[in-house]
Every structure is written in structure tokens, then in C-alpha cells.
N, C-alpha and C positions, 0 to 999 in steps of 0.2 A: 410526757413520759420522761423518765431519766435517761441520761445516756448510757448506753451499755454496749459491751464488746460481741459482735456477731459470732455465731457459732462458726468453726471452721469450715464445716461442710457447705454452710450457706455462704460463706466468703468465696469458696471455691466455685459454686455455681454462679455467683455474680461475674466472677472472672471469666467463667466459661461463656456467659453471654456476650462478652466483649470479644473473646478470641475465636469462638466456635458458633458461628452464624449459621452453618448448615454443614452438612457432610463434606462438602468440598473443602472447607475451611479446616476440618481434621485432617483430611488427606494433604492438604498443603504442608500444614505443620509437621506432620509425621515424615512426609518425604524429605522436607528441608533438613529435618534432624538426621536423616539416613545420608544425605549429601554432606552434611557437616561432619559426619563420621567417616567420611573417605569412602563411601559406597561406589562400586562401579556397575552395580546392577540393583535396580529397585522394582519390585513386583509388587502390585496392588490387586487385591481381589475384593469384590463387592458382593452384597446380596440387598436387594431391594433399595437400589439406588443408595446404599451406604447406610441406610436407617438401620437395617438389622445386621449388617457385618461389614466392617472395614479391616482387612488384614493387609499390613504393609511388611514386607520381607526384604531385607538388605544384606549386603556382604561386607558392611563396613567394619570398624574396628571393634564393636561391642562393648559390653560393659561387665565389670566384676560383680559379684553377688552383693557386696556392700554397696555398691553403686545404684542398684535397682531401687532400693527404698528411698535413697536420696533423689533418684530421677523423677519420682511422683510427688515430691514435695515442692510447694510453691516457692519461687526465687531461689532454685537450687539449679545451677548450671556449671559447664565446663568451659563455657566460651566467653568468659570475661577474666582471663588470667590475672590481669592488672587492676581489676574493678574500675576500668575507664569506660564509661558509658559513650564516650566521643569515638575511642579506637574500636570500633566493631568491626571484626573481620569475618563474621559468620552470618548465615542466614537467619538461623533463631538465635537469641541470646538473652532472653528475659527468663527463661525457665518455668513458663507458666502454661505451655502446651499441654504436656502430659498430665499435670494434675487438673488442669482445667477440663480436658476431655474425660478423665477418670471420674470427675465430680458428677457427670450427667450421663454416664454409662457404665457397662461392665467392661473393664479393660484387662487384658493380660499381657504382660511384658515379659519376653523371653530374649535372652541374650547370651552370647559366647564371647568372652573377651579374647583379643588376638593373642595367640600363644597358649591359652588356658586349656586345660585338659577335660573341663565339663562345662556344661551350660546350665544356667539357672532361670528361674521363672517366678514372676510375682503377679498376684491379682489384686484388683481394686474394683469394687462394686458400690457406685454411689458415693464415692469418696472414703469407703472403708477399706483399709489396707489388711490383706491376708499375709501371711508368712512367706518368705523365700523358700522355694523348694527346688530340687533339681529338675532338669528339663532335658529334652532331646532336640539339640541343634547343631548343625554342623559348623557354622559360622555366622557372625554377625549378630543381626537383631530382628526379632518378629514382634509386631504389636499388632494385636487383635482387639477391635472395639465392637463391642456387641450392644445392640439396643440403644443406639444413640439417642438421647434426650428422653430416656425412660424416666429419668428422676426430674424431669422438667417437662411434664406432658404440654404445657401450654406452648412451649417453643415447637414441639413436635407437630402441633396442629397446623403451624404456619408454613411447614415445608411443602413443597410441591409435589407432583407425582414422581415416582421413581425414575422414569425417563428423563425428566427434566433435571433432577438432581445428579443422575448420571452424566448428563451433558455438563453441568458445572464442574463436576471432577475431571471429565475429559479435558475440559480447558485448562484447568490448573496443571494437570499433568503434561500438556502440550507445552505451555509455557516454561515450566521446570526443565523439560527435555530439551528446548531450544537454547536454554542458558547454559546446559551442560551436556554438549555433544559426545563428550568422551564416555559418558555413562550411558547404560542400557536401561530401558524402561518398558515396563509392561502392565497393561490394564486389562483385567478381564471381569466379567458378571455373570456368575453362573454358568461358566463354560463358554461364554461368548467373549470372543476377543475384540477389545476396541483400539488398543494400542500395542504394538510390537516393535520397539526400535532398537536395533543391535547396537553395539559399542561402535562409536565412531573411530575411523582409521586415518591415519595420514596425519597432516598439518591441521590445526586447529582451525584454519580459515576454511579449508576444503572440507574438513567433516562438519563444519557448521552449515555451510551451503547444502551439504547432502542431507543433513537433518532438517533444515528447514524446507527443502524439497519434499522430504518425506510428509511433513506436517502440512505446509501450506499448498502443496501440489507441484506438479511438473511445470506448470506454466510459470509460476514464480521462479523456480530454479533456472528456467531457460531465458528469462527476461529480468534477471536481477543484477543489479550494478553494485560492485563492490565499494564499501566506504571504509577509509581507515585515515583518520586525521587525529592530530594530538596538539594542544595548545596549553601551555602553562600547567603542564603536569596532569591534564585531563585528556584522556583518550576516548575517542568514538570509533567504534569498529561496526561491522554488519553488512546488510545488503538491503538496497532500495529497489523498488520495482519501476520499471519505465512508465512514464506518464500514460501511455496509451493502455497500460494494464490497470485498470482501476475499477472500483466498485462504488455501489450507493451508499456504503456506510463505512466507519473505520474499524470494523471487527477484525480485519486482517492486518492491523497495525500493531505491532508487539515491541514494547520498549523495556529496557532492562537496565538497572544501576547497580554496578558491582555483583552481578549475578542474579540480583532480585528482581523479578517481574513486577512492574509498577504500572499504575493507570494515573499520571501526572499531568495536569492541565498544561503546565509550562513546557513539558516536551511535546504533547500533542499541538500545542500553539506553535512551536518551533518547526514541526513538521508541515503545518498548513502554509506557514510563512515560505518554507523552501520550495513548496509546488504551487506557490501562488501564481506564478506566470504560466504554468502549464495545464492547469486543470480548472474546469468550472467550480463554483463554489459548492455545488452539491455532489461532487466527485471526489473520491478519497484514494490515495495510493496504497499500494500494499508494501509493507517493510518490515524489518526486524532490526533494531539498532541496540546496540550494547555500549553502554556508558561506564568507563572505568575511570575512578577518581580517588584521591585518598580519603580515608574514613572520616577525617576531621572536616572535610569540605562539604559532607552531607550529613543530614539528620534523618535517619531512618525510622525514628521512634515517634513520628507525629501522628501516627495512625495506629489504632489497636491491632490491626491486621497486616501493618506495614505494606499497605498497598500505595500509599503516598509518602513522597519524601519532600525535604526542603534543603535547596541548596544555599551555601554561603554567598556565592556570586552567580547569581541567576542570569545576570547579562552575559556572563563569559559562556555559561552552558548554552544558551540560546543561541548565540552567535557561532559557537562552534558547530552545532546541529545544522543551522541554515547554511552556513559556508560550505561544509563538508558535503552536504547533499546537493547543493548546487554545483559543486565541482564535479561530483560524480555524474550528474545529469548533462553538464557540459562535455564531459569526456566522451559521453555516449554519441556525440556529433547527431547525425541525421537518423540514428537507429530507432525503428519503431518495434513494438513488441511482436513476437512471433504469433500471439494470438490474433492479430489482424488477418493475417494471411490464413490462418487456420479456420477462422470465421467466415472468410471469403469463399474457401474451397468447400466448406460445409453447406454453402447456400447453392451450389450448383446441383442439379439433378439430372444425371445422365439418363438419356432415353435408353430404355430397354425393351423397346418393342420388337416385333418380329423381323427377321431378315427378309430382304426382298426376294420374292419368289422367282426361280428361274423358269422361264417359258421359251423354249427354243434358243433364238439367239439374242434375246433381249431380257432385261430384269424389269419386273413391274414394281414400281415404287409404291410403298405402304401408304395407306390413306393419310392425308394431311388435312387437319381441320382448322377452321378460322381463317380461311383465306390464304394460308401458306402455301398451297400449291400453286396458286395464281402468281403469287409473288416470286416464288422459285421460278416458274415458267418465264415470267418477265424479266427476271435476273440473268437466265440463260440466254434470252435472245439477243440479237446483234444489237449493239448500241447505235443509237441514232438520234437526231433532233437535238443533240446538247447544245448546238449553238442558238437555238431557238429558246433556250431555257436558261438564260444566265442567272437567274435568281434561284434556281432549284437548290434546295439545301440537302445535303447528302448527309447520311447517318454517320460515316465515318470518313475524315479528311485524310487521305494519306499523303505523305510527304513526297517532295520531289526527288528524283532518282539520286541527285548529288548527296542530298540531305540523309536519305536512307542508306547510303554507302558508308556513313559514319561508323567507325567500329565500335561495336557494342561493349564488348569485353573490357575496354580501357577505363570505364568508369563504374562505380558501385551502383549508381542508378541508371546505368545503360545510356543507349542513344534514342531519342524520340524517333517513333516510326508512324504515328497517327494520333489524330485528335478525335474523341468520340463526342457526339451531342455538344460540341462546342464548350466542353467542360472539363473532361478527362483526357490526360496525356498518356498515350500508350508508349512506353519504351521497352526496348529489347536489351537484356544483359546477357552475360557470358552463359548464364545457365537458367535462364528464365524471363519472365516480363514483369514490369513494373507499371501499375496503374496510378497516375497522380491525379489529385483533386486539385486543379490549378489554383482556385480561389483560396482553398484552405493553407496550401504550400505558401502562396505569395503573401498571404496575410501574416504568416510567422516570419517570412524574411523581412517584410517592412517593419515589423514590431522589433525584431532584433536589432535592425539598423536604427531605429528611432531610439532604443535604449542606449546603443553604443554613442550615437551623437549627443545624447543628453549627458551621458557620462564625459564626455569631451568639452568641446566647445559650445555645446548647444545644438538644439535642433535647427537645422537650415530652413529658412523661409523663403517663400515666393510671394511677391507683391501682385495683388490683382490689378489688372489694368482697370477695371471698373469695379470698385468696392461693391460687395453684394449685401442688400438690406434684407434681414431675416425678421418676419413677424413672429412673436412668440408670445406666451402667457406671461403675464407680470412675474408670476413666481418663477418662471424658467429664466426670464431675462435676469432677475435679481441674483438666482444662484450662480449664473455664469459671469455675471459683472464681479460678484464678491471674489471669484478665483481668476480674475482677468490676468492679473500679474502671473499667475503660476501657469495659466493657459500659454501665455506669451512665451514663457521658457520652452514650452512644448511646441512652439512655432505656429500658434493659432493666436492672431491679434484681433480682439473685438472691442467695440466701444458702444457706448449707449447711442440710441438714435430716436430719441423720444420715447414715450411710454408704449412698454411692450415691444420695443424693436430694438435689434442689434445691427451694426455695421460691421462687416467682416473685410478687413484691409489685407491680412496676409494669412496665409495658410503653409503647413509644413511642405517643403519641396517634395519630400519622398512621396508624398500623397498623389501628386499629379493633379489631374482634373478629377474633381469630386463633388458629390451632391453635398454642398455646405449645409443647406437647411437640415438635411436629414442627419448630418453629423451633430450639429447644434442641438437637435432635439434629443438625440441619444446620449450626448454628454450632459444635458441638463437631467435627464432621467438617472444617469449614473451618480451624478451629484447628490441627488435627493436621496439615494440609499447609503451614501458614505457619511462617515463620522466627520463632522465638520472641524473637530479639533486636528485631524490629520491632514498633513500637506498632501498635495497631489503626487509628489513623488514617492510618498510611502504607499500610495494606491496606484502604483504605476501600472500594473497589470491591467485594471479596469479600463483607465484613460487611454493609455497607448493601444490597448488591444480594441477599443472602440474605434480609434482613428485608423488603425491598421486595417480594420476591416473595411471602412469606407474607401480607403486608398488602395485596395488590392485588386489584382485582375479579377473581374467578375466571372461568375459562371455565365456562359453564353457569348463569350467573346472569342472570336476566332483568333488564333496565334498562328505565325507563320514558324517554319522549322527552326530559325534561328532563335526566336523567342523561347520556343519550347527548350530546346538544349539549353539556352542560357539559365533558364528556370531550374533546370535539373541540376546544372553545374553549381548554381548559388546554393541550392539545398544541400549539395553534398558539402560545401564549404561553411554553411553556418550552422551552429550548435542549435539543438532542439527542434530542428525542423522535421523531424519525424511526426511530430503533433502539432495541431494548430493551438491558437490560445485558449480554446476550451477543452484541451485534452482529447479531442478526436484525432484520428490518424491522417496524415496528409497523403500517404501513399499506401499501397498494398502490393506486395511482392509475392509472386507465385513462381515456385521453382518449376523447371521442365519436368522434373520426375513426377511432382505431384499432378501436373496437368496430363502427363501421360497415363497416370493411373485412372485419371477421369474418363479416358477414351479406351481403358482396357489394354493399353500397349505395355503395362507392367503388371 
């Protein structure tokens, strides 16, 4: 067939296929246009998940009558005053949104320019434009999109159920609302409200945190750490969640570039790198980060829907995100998220049985099942025979009187009062109690000290009086020997000792006495999963975390009062001690007021 020019309506439908993937795409384009027009309030109404109707109303600057016809023509825009595709200052800029949407729907565009005495309206059906006529509109612009994809029924068949499409629209609205906290947003469908966010008040930083709390939940707002860093003209602001506030997926991670919501692999990779020391590989933090940089430093036109961007200096952007997030996490000190204590309180089930019945001069205790009555009777009996039971194991080990007298209010994590099940330290604070997992806490302390030594003069070693020979599989032996020099930098000196065996001559001094065989086997497993091109220093979290786990105070070990309080003081002085190397909390704090509520005292 000879080459021919396609009809204008077909060209617009092809463009619509790139720009308008589903109703959420149309909503995104229309709301961005409203924000570019200076709107301080944007309202979106839907019917049938946006397939039957999308109505977007704003209070922006509006358009004159002669501008309405231009607005629905391809490649007509008010957002490139200098025709410079590098210097893009707005969310939408190509002039394709309205004509593309109009090509596959029945569109009505009504607008009243700022300061104008009347409003005007224009209709487009399947790409065919009707004349401009007067309209009733107080201010701004209203766009009604009816019967989306009626002109391209094949695309309509691929849409999901209305509830699913509404969910996609809600997600787009939330992202845009996060990026513009000083504007009000409303989304409803056939009378049902999905989103109603008022105009933000006060400073931008405060308004943004309140907006994020309204969208991401109060838990995030209570456990968010502020981020504000700048490097070479690039600024990063926003809020990141404490590591102990995490999810099984990354859906609660929101990233923005110059006010534009994006899903960029580079940015998500930088976030993973920032949290590598604090979370297991299958857990993800909650955050919202806003990157601002000169327009010439980023290309926003690499994706038809502008969901991806390309940076001129990717290393600078990634380094800024990693360092800023880690600095914010370090500033949090030993803090853990409030959700840890809330979850613990939610696990308590206060007993709501009948009150003891009064009979004469004595109370009759309510019936207690499962042998608890006998245990209670034994507990109240006079203590005797302790001398003949030196090996008896107590459920809780109280501290000596002198240690218990240590003032609790002088320290954030309080003073140790008991050890439960040889695993948990109970400390009293000025206004509550703290329960510490001694193994998880000490694991984080050892890990942080290993990193500190590695950054300085290297990890201190201790020579074994009798070198230990470890039998391994040949594949495990080979993996460890290939990394022997790097392991030596981490304080672990190993040498070959015949086929399938290693001799360990030195170990990190921080780890003290440890199970060398178990450590080597775990390290061999870690190395099997690592990229061989990466140095161990680049995978510090996995290697040091494995070593720290083997060298920590184990669950089941009795600690004396001095050791318990020393552990608490070290936690207070060590960054990130609120979570272990896998993102689990190292302590739970229960406020006295919450405990009193459990017992009906409040």
C-alpha cells in the first residue's frame, strides 16, 4: 500500500492509547491541568468507576472563549512559553491530554477566565468539535468526560470492574494530594465520598505531614522522621518511617520529582540501600520523599504517562537519598515506632469475670481452671526449702535491693528491675515500663560497633589459643576462601586445612566466645546468595549482621543487674538500637496510663 496521511480522528485515538490507559489516566491528566492553572480546590466526581462519567471541577485561572478551541487541539499548550522542552516548569506540558481524551469520549469543557464576566463551554464527541457557547460557571474550569472509550470499544473491554478502576483513581488522587498539600481535594462516586482533604494550613512542612497522616494513616504521622537535605542544587524533603514500622510490600512508598508522582527504579533502589542495615529483605519501609532539582537536570519526557524520569547525574541523586535517609534514621537514636507498644497492648485480654461473692467475713474466689488455683495457693504458702533447691529456675529474677533502688526517671529506657525467662529485661521508666529482648538489642549494639570499627582502624581481632578446624562441604570452603582477605578485614582469619576444611585462627574481639562452626556455615550460606561482583563491604548488612547474631547475648542467658543496666545505657547511646538488624523491635514501652486502662483504673 502507498504511504498516506492518517485521518486526524484516528491520529488522536492513537495518541489517546498512549496517554489514556484507563480512567485513572484521564483523571491524572485533568487534575494536573487544574493544578497547573493555580487551583486551590479540585473536586472529582465519578460514575461507574469513571467509565460513564469523570467530572473535574477546579477554581483555577480558567480560559477565555477563544482558548477553548485551542485547548482541544493536539500540541497546543500554555506551558512552554519559550518552546524549550528542557525547561519544563509544569506537570502537563505536551498539550495532548484534552484532545486525546476527547478523541475517545464525549467531552464537555466549560471555563471562566479570571476576571471575565461570563463563562463559555465547548463540546467534543469522538474528536468532532462543536461550537463555543455560553455556560453557567462561577469560577475556574469544569471538564466532563462521558462514556470513556466508547469510540474505541476494544480498549473498553480490557478495563476492570468499576471498583478496581475507582481504586486506581483514588491512588492517583492521593499521590497528587501529597505533592500539593496546600490545595484541597475531593473525590466522590455517586454520592459516596472516597477522599475529602481540606486546604493545608501553616508551614509547608507541617501541612505536608498532616496531609500524609490523613492519607497514609495516623501511625505513619506519629512515627515519621523529617528529611531535609540539599546537595549541589538538588533538595530532598519529606518524611520516612521508623524501621519498625514496615510492610510486606512497597505500596506505601511515595516518590515525587518536582511535584510529579513517579515510579522510578533508581529512587526505589536508593530507598532500599538506605534501609539495608535495618530491615530484612522482604520488609519495606513507609515513606514519602520529594525531590526538587533544576528542570534541565531531569528528563520527564521518557514515558508517555510521565511515570518515569531520567536524571542527568544519577549517582548524585542516589547518594543524596541514601545519605539523607540514613542521617534521619541516625538522629532517631534508639527510638522504636509507637505501633510496637500499641500491638503489645492489643495482645492483652483483661479478665472480665464475675466479682468475688461476699459471704460473711470472707470473699470466695472465683473458680480458676487449668491448675491455676493450686499454683496460686502454693504461691501464697510460706516459703521454705529454698536451700535444698539451688538449681530451681525462677520465672522472674528480681534484682538486688541496691540495684532496684536505681532511679528510673533518669534514663529514657529506665532502670532494670527484673529478668523474665532469662530472655527479657524489665525496666521501670518515669511513666511506664520497658521490656527489652536482650538478644535482639545486643545484636544491634554489636553490629553498630563492628561498623564503627570497620570505618576506623578495622575490626579488632582476638587470636584463638587453639585454632579451630571446621569441616565443611567443598563448595562452602571454596566460597569462604575466595573471600578470605575481605573476611580478615572483618576480623575473621581463615585458612585452608586440606580438602573440605578450614582452620580459624582469629575471630572478631567484639564477638567474644562464639560458635565458630555455626558462624562459618551461616556466612557460607550468605555468600552463596550474594552477587560475587560485590565486595563484602558493600553487603555489610548481611555479613556483619550474621556475625553480630552469633556474638550477641543469647536468649536464655542470665544477666546480673550491672549487665542489664549496662545494656540499657548502651542502647540509649547507640543509633538505631530500637530495632535489630532484621527490622524487629528490640524493646516495647508501655506507658503507665495505658496499663492503668487495662485494669480499669482510667
